[in-house]
N, C-alpha and C positions, 0 to 999 in steps of 0.2 A: 504494500500500500504506500502510495506516495506520501511524503511528509507534508505537513501543513505549510502553507506559504508563510513567510515572515509577516506577523500581524501588523507590522508598521508599513509594509509595502502595499501599493495600490494595484488592484487587478482591474483591467478593463475587459469587459465581457459582453458578447452579443447573444449569449445563451438564452436569456428570457425571450428576446425578439425572435430567435431561431425556432423556439418552441411554439410561440404564438402565431407564426406565419404558416405553420403546417396545415395542410388540408386533412379532413378526416380520412382515416385509412384502416385497413385490417389490423394494423398494430394497435391502434387506439381501441378498436372493438375487443381485441384479445385482452388488452390491459384492463379494460373496464370489467370484463367477465371475470378475470382472475382476481381482481381486487374487490369488486363489488359483491362478491359472494359473502363477505363479512356480514352484511345486513340480512341476507337470506338465512345464514346460520343463526343469527341472534333471534330472528322471528321464529325459526324452526325450534330452537331450544326453549324459548318461552312457551310456545304453544304445546310442545311435547310435555313439558313439565306440568302445564295446566291440565292437559288431557289425561295424563296418567295419575294425577293427584288422588282421585278416588280409588283407583286401582291399587295404589300402594298401601291403602288401609286394609286391603283384603288379607285374610290369614294365609292365602295361597302365595302371596307375594312377600311383602315385608311386614305386614300387619302394623303399620305405623298409626299413631293417633293423628287426628286432624291437625292438631297444633304442630306436630312434628313434620307433617307434610307441608304445612304452610311455611315453616321455617326453611324448607328447601329452596323456595323461590326467593326468600329474603337473603339467604346466604349467597345465592347466585348473583343477585343485584349488588350485594356488597362486594363481591368479587369483581364485578364490572367496574365499580368505582375505583377500587384499589388498582386494578389492572390499567385503567385509563391513566391514572396519575403516575404510576410506576413506569409503564412502558411509554407513555407520552414524553416523559423527560428523556428516556433513552432514545426515542425516535429523533428528537432534536439533536441529541449528542452523537449518536452512532449512525444515523441515516435511516431513510424510509425503508429501503429494501431489507436491510438486516432485521428490522423489527417486524415487517409484515411476514417474514418467514418464521421468526421466533413466535410471534403471537398466535399464528395459526397452529404451530406445533403445540403450544401450551393448551390451546383449546382441544386439539385432537386427543391429547393425553387425558385431560380432565373429563371430557365427555365419554371417551372410550372406557375409562376406568369406572365411571358411574354404573355401567352395565354389569360390573363384576361385584356389586354389593350383594353379598350372599345371605345375609340374615338381619335380624333386628336386635341383635345384642348391642350393648353400648359401644363396643369397638367398631362394629359394622356401621352403626349410625354415624359415628364420627367420621368414618371413611366416606360415607355417602356425602356428608356435608363438605368434607375436604375436597372431594372430586368436583362437586358443584361449584365450590369457590374457585378452584383452579380453572374450570371451564369458563366461568364468568370473567376471570382475570384475562384470559386469552381474548375473549370477545371485546372487553373494555379496551384492551390494548389495540385491537384492530381498529376501533373507531378513531383513535388518535393517529395512528400511523397511516391508515388507508385514506382517510379524508385528506390528509396532507399530501400524500403521493398523487392522488387523483387530481387535485387542484393544481399541483405543480407540473403535471405532465400533460394536461388537457389544454389545447389552444384556447385563448381567452374567449373567443366568440361562441364556443360550445360549453364553457365551464358550468354555467348555471343549469342548463337543461340536463347535462350529464350527471352532475352532482345530485340534483334533485331526484332524477330517475333512479340512480343507484341507491340513495337513501330510502326511496320508496319501496325497493325490492324486499325490505323487511317483511312486507305483507305477502310476497311470493313465498317466503319461508314459512309464514304462518299458514298459508294454504297447504303447502307441502307437509308441514307437521300435522295439521288437522287430518288430512287424508291418510297419511301414513299411520298415525296412531289409531284412526277409526278402523282401518283394515286390520292392523296387527292385533289390536285388542279384541276384535270380534272373530277373527279367523284362526288365531293361534292361542294356545294355552296362555293364560294371564302371566304365569310365572316366567315364561319366555318372551311373551309379546312386549311387555314393558321394557325389557332389556334391549330388544331389537329396535324399539322406538328411539332409544337414546343412542343407537349406533347409526341412525340415518344421517345425522350431521357429520360424524367422522368419516363415513364412506365418501360423502360429497367433498369433504375437506381434503382427503387424500388425493383425489383427482385434481383439485385446484392447486394443491401444493406442487404438483409436477409442472403445472403451467406457470406458476409464479417463478419457478427456478430460472426461466428464460427472460424475465423482465429486468431491465436495467435499473440502476439507482436513479433517483431524481437528479438530473444535471443541475437544477437550480440549487438544491441542497449542497451539492458538491462544490460548486463555485463559490457559494456564500461562505463555505467553510474553508476556502483556500485550496481545495483539491482541484486545481485547474486542469491538469492532464487527465485525471479520471473523468472530470466533467466533459472534456472534449471527446473522450472515447464514448461516453454514454450518449451524448447528443449525436455523434456521428453514427452510432448504431441505430438510433431512432430514425435519423434522416435516411439511412440506407434502407431500412425497413419500409419507409414510405415510398422511396424512389423505386423500390423493387416492383411496385405495382404499376409502373409506367409513368409516374408523375414526375414532371420536371419542376424542381423547387426554384422559386425566384431568389435572386440575390437579396441579402439583408442590408437595409440602409444603415451605414456605419454610424449615422447620427443617433441611432437607437441604442448604442452601447451604453452600459452603466459602469461606473467606477466603484469598486468595492475595496474595503479594508476589513478583512476577517476580524471578527470580534471574539472576545472571550465567551465561554459557555455561560449561559444564564440559568440559574436555578429558580425554584418556585418563589423564593423570597424576592429575588430581583424581578421576577415576572410580575409579581404584585405591584411593584413600583412602576413597571412599564405600562401595565394595564390601566391603573387608576391615576397615574400622573400624566402619562402621554396620551392615553386613549380613554378618558373617562366616559364620554358619551357612547363610544363603541362598546365599552364594557357593560354599560347599562343596557344597551340594545341587545347584546348577546345574552345577558342574564335574563332579561324580560322574555325574549323569544323562547329560550330553552326551558325556562321554568314553566311558562304558561302551557306550552304544548305537552310537556312531560306530565304535568298535573292532570290535564284533561285526559290524555291517553291512558295513563295508569288507572285513573278513576273509572273510566268507561270500560276499558278492555278487560280489566281484572274482575269486574263485577257484572259483565255482560250476561253470562249464563245465569247468575243469580236473579237478575231482573226478569229474564225470560221464564225462569222457573217459578219465582215468587208471585209475579204479577200476571203472567200470561199462561201459567200451567204447562209450560213446555217440558217434556220429559228430558232427563239428563242425556239419554241416548240419542235424542234428536237435536240437541243443542249444537253439535258441531256443524250441522247443515246450515244453521243460521250464521254461525261464525264464519263459514266460508264466504257467504254473501257479503258479510261485513268486511272481510279481508279483501274481496274483489273490489269493492268501492274504494278502499284505502289504496290499493295498488293502482287503480285507474287514474286517480288524481295526479300523482307525480308524473306518470307516463304521458298523459295528455296535456297537462298544463305547464310542464317544465319549460318548454321552449319560450313561453311568454315571459318568463323571468329574464330571458336574454333579449327579447324584443320590446315588450312593453316596459320592462325595467323592474329592478329589485324592489324599489320603494312601493310602487303602486301594487305590485303583485303580492308582496308579503303582507302589506297592510290590508289589501283587499281580501285575501284568503282567510286571514285571522278574523277580520271584522265580520265577513259573511258567514263563516262557520259559527262564530259566536252568536250572531243574530238568529241563524237557523236553529241553533241549540235552544235558545230562549223560546222560540216559537214551538219547538217540539216539547219543551217542558210544559207549556200551557196545554197542549193537546194531550200529553200524558196525564196531567192532573185532572183533566176533564173526562178521562176514561174513554176517549174516542179511538184510541189506537189498539190494535191487536198485535200478536207476535210478528206477523208478516209486515204490517204497515209500520210498526216500530222499527223493524230491521231496514225497511226501505228508507225511512226517514234518516236513520243513522248512516246508511250508505251515502245519501246525498250530503249530509253534514260533513262526513269525514272524507268525501271526495275532495272537498276544498281544504279541510283541516290537515289532511295528509300532505298535500302539496306545501302548505304553509309550514308544517313541522319539518319537512325535509329541507325547506329553505332556511330554517333556523340553523341546521348543521352546516349548510353552505355558507351562511353568514359568518359564523364564528371561525370557519376555516379559511376565509379569504380577507378579513378586515384587519388582521394583525400581521406584523412582520414575519418573514419566513423563519427567522432564527428561534421564534417562540411559538410558531404555529401549532405544533403538535401539543405542546404543554397548554396552550390556551384552549384548544379543543377539549383536552382532558379536564381542565378546571371547570369549564362551563358544563360539560357532560356530567361531572360529579355533582355540581350544584343542582342541576336539573333532576338527577336521579334521587337526590336527598329530598327535594321538594315533591317529586313525583311519588315517592313512597308514601306520602301522606294521603294521596288520593284513594287507594283501595280501602284504607282504614276508615276514612271519613264516610265514603259512600257505602261501604259495607254496613256501617252503623245506621246510616239513613235508610237503607233498604229494610233492615230488621227482619221481621217475619212476613213482610209483604202485606200487612193488614192496613197500612196507611200510605197514601201516595204523597201527601203534602210534604213530608220531610225530604223525600227524594226530589220533588219538584223544586224545593229550595236549593238542593244540591246542584241540580242542573242549571239553575239560574246563576249559582256561584261559578260553575265551570264556564258558562257563557260570558260572564263578566271578566273572568281571568283571560280568556282568549281575546275578547274585545280590547282589554287593557293592553295586551301584547301588540295588537294591531295598531293602536294609537301610538304606542312607543315607536313602532316601525315607521309610521307615517312621518313622525317628526325627526327621527334619528337614523333611519336607514341610510346606508351608503350606496350611492349609485355606481355599483361596480360592474354593471353589464358591459361586456365587450372590452373591458380594460385589463391590461396586464396586471398581474398580482403586484408587481413592483410599483405600479401607478396607484393602486388601491391603498397599499401600505408600504411606504419606503422602507427597504431593509435596514436593519440596524447597522449593517456593514457598509451601507452606501457612504462613499467618501465625498464630503463637501456638499451633500445634498440637504435641502431643507425638508425635514421629515414631516409627512402628512400625519397629523394627530387629530384628536377630537374625540 
């Protein structure tokens, strides 16, 4: 590995401009598939864990108590937070490629070992929780490393739609997990079926691991860290991949070169100063968007089957069919609306999706309280609401991954992800209590109005504070800390 350049010397580089001038190519498609699987795996893991929750209470499986099963999900989410913070720091320090290989490996180990839990003794229960924590760490680390890599490798004019679509594929994982567990738990003996369900993700992950081996490091990360020769090899590899399809790349305007002076590594304490001293309004924006979408999604998603069962009398065996419809609506939003974040613009689309989904949720709350909805119409209403909310939630991840300097990008994503998860964890607790035994609608009506207010609040923050990053190079959105002699974009 080449040594770091002298931190006092200035590097002049065209690498950001060379990346942003590239047309879409099979290389970009392959990269998005290989990296974007992180969200599919997370959606799959969450759904599988929810689907087998009741099964794990059966004497034929592990015979766990309801409280012990509930703790499985909590431990997984805690692992995501720890993994995001731990691997996020390493991603900024060691590189995107190193980390997206490691984090996928950590997930494979954790989820694979979960299927080997053999009993309900104290030792095996600890083993179960430990493996779920490890799997969560891997997925949490994926969020930080993958969002950084995708944004840094995708040309600016495609960045919004690609990032939003990739984040939205969480719901493809939810659909896959629902269908997989539905079949495995019905067609195979329960003692084996739940174990095979936890192996769906690792099997997919092993295939993706082989594809990731051929992806280059982010040239942007390399040059910002003084690895000039390595950055040149990486960008040359990408350009060769694009040109191999018959495309002739135009020359790059030399005036688009940036001058860099590699900086010292920044830890979380220094990151706090960067975020709240140099980027206070952007930090408020990131926190507002991440917290509001996480609270709403955790509140609705984790209590979805409870509402269907308590208020509409849907049998637990039929609930997955409604969940699939809900997931399809969530998947469709980012896939069909994503391009408008690049054309209409970030500010209008983020604010619009948050405000509209919040308004629709408020209307649905009134209809729910009036008792005019049934299981089917309630599901249709939620599909419409989350068609818009899902695109907005995906845009929240896009926002925190593009509005801060490259040197702290992965750590910034990790911090806002962790904050969102902590607030989001309150949602299922609050809404579970409001649902109760299903005898009264008014408490949950108030809860839905609360969720609507939270989303609309996030939309208002976006309207006033969102960064118009559409079509702009990452270095124009947030000046790198390594930029020599440049006036830094703050706010």
